[in-house]
N, C-alpha and C positions, 0 to 999 in steps of 0.2 A: 849620830847627827846626820851623816850622809844618808843613812837609810830612811830617816824621817822625811828628809827633803825629797828623796826619791819616791816615797809613798805618797807624799802630798802632790807631787807632779803627776803621779799615776792616777790619783783620784780626780785631779783637775781635768786631766785628759779624758778620763771616763765620763766626767760630767758633760764635757763638750760633745763627746760621742753620743751620749744619751740625748743631749739637746738637739744634736744634728739629726739623730734618728727620729726624734719626736717631730722636728720641723719637716723632715722628709715625709713622715707619715701624714702630717697635716696637709702638706701639698698634694700628696697622692689622694687623700680623702676629698680635698676640694675638687681635684680633677675628676674624680669618680662622680662626685655629686653634680658637677657641671655637665658631664656627659649624660647623666640621667635626666637632667632638666631639659637638655636639647631635644630629645625625642618627644617629651611632653609638649614643648613649645611647638614642634613641628606638627604633632598630632592635633594640637589646638588650632593651629593655622589651617590644617587640612579640614578640620571640622568646620571652621569658619567659612572656608571656601564652599564646602558642600551645602551649607545652609543658605547661600545666596539664592534669590528667586530665579527660576529658570524662565527665560524669555522665549515663549513658544511662538512659532510662526502663526500669523493670522489665518483663520480658516479660509478655504477657497470660497469665492462667491458662489451663490446658488446658481444652478444652470438656468438659462433664460427660459421663460415659459413658452411653450409652443403655441403659436397662434392657430386658432381653429381653421381647418381647411374647409373651403367652400363645399357644401354638399352637392353631390351630383344631382343635377336636375332630372336625370333619368332619360330613358329613351323617348318618353312621351313629350318632353319639352320641345324637341325639334319638330314633332308632328304638329303641336299646337301652333308653333311659329309658322309652319308651312300653311296651315289652315287659314291663319290671319292674312298671309300674303295672297292666298288664292282669293279670299273675299275681296281684298283691295283691288286685285287685278280684274275681277269679274264684275265689279260694281259699276256705277256711273263713271263717266270720264272725269278723272281727277286732274285739276290744274296743278302745274308744278311751279316752283319759285315762291318768293315771299308772298304770303297772303293768297296763294292760289286756290286754297280750299274753299268749296262752296259754303262751308259752315261759317267762314269768316268773310264772306263776300260783302262787297259794299265799301270796303276800306281802301280799295285801290284807286288808281288814277287813270281815267280814260284819255283818249286822244282823238283828233279829227279823223284819222283814217278808220278807226273803229266805228265812230259815229256814222260816217258816210256809208260804210259797209252794212251797218245795221239798218239804215234807212232804205238801202236797196232791197234788203230782205223784207222790210215792211211793205214796199211796193208790190212784191210778189204775194204778200199776205192779203193785200186788197183784192188780188185776183181770186182769192177763195170766195169772197162775197159775190163777185160777179158770176162765177161758175155756179154758185148756189142759186142765184136768181134764174139763170138759164135752165138749170135742172129742175128746180121746184116750181118755177114760174112766179114765185113771190118770196120776199124775205123782208123782215122788218129792218127799218133803218135804226142805226144806233152807233154807240161808241164802244171801243174795246181798248184796254191797256194791257200790254204784255210786258212782264218783267223778265229780262234776260240776264243771266249770270254768266259772265265771260271770265274764264280763268286766266292766269298769267301767261299761259301758253297759247291763248287765243281760242281755246275750245270752249264751247257752251256746256257748262256743267248742270244748268237747270234753266228751264223756261216755263213760266206759268202765267195764267191770265188772272190779273188782280182786279179787273173791272170789266163788266160785260153788260151792256144794255141791249145787245142784239138778240140774245137768247136762242141762238141756233147752234146746237151741238155739232152740226156738220161744219159750220164756219169755224167754230172754236178749234176743232180737231185739226182742220186744215191749216189754220194760222200757226198753231204750235209746231206743226211739222216743218214750217219754214225756218225754224230756229233750232229745234232740238237736234242734237248730234252734229251740228254744223261747226265750222271753224271760221274765225274772223281774225283780223289783225290783232296782234297782242296789245294789251293795255300797257301804259307806261309803267305802272306799278301794280302788283298784286292782282286781286280779283275784283271786278267791277260789276255793279248791277245797273243796268240801263232800262229805264221805263220807256216803252215805245207806244205812243198814242195812235190809235187807228180810228178813223171816222168812216162809217159805211153809210152810203146814201145811194138811192136809185137815181141814175142819170135820166134826166127828162129831156126829151127831144125838143 
């Protein structure tokens, strides 16, 4: 009787031991499986990270275009400019200041001083007629109008006869010399054109 109870206790203990071993084996198996899953999860996470799009830095802006450098005009350019300056300096007297050029003359403003001085030159021009009479012994009577361009600096840049009923080249040439190349008081503005009428008649005693 005692032996049967002892054998039953031994078998019961054995069952518990076997159950404990099985339980332990199950726990160990679960731990092993869990450890195997962790690397897979880590690998999956790593794969996920590597698959994210890479944000590249924007490309640098293109270099600015170089502006075309002005071409060298060459050695001849200075010579041409010098030729032009020589022409201007050796030509007729050019008036300075606003509107002083003879090409735009007539747009200026005269004054009493200039008019008076031109009338004095006209008196000298009448002497041309008297000298022609004394030299040639005879000269036709008539009228003459002289257009005088006075630049803004007071210099005469042009003088011409616009009307002549005398018909004497000697008188005409002498009259023009009374104005050409002369200087008078400056106009108030720019270049002015003054028409000077001259009447030539033989004085009778």
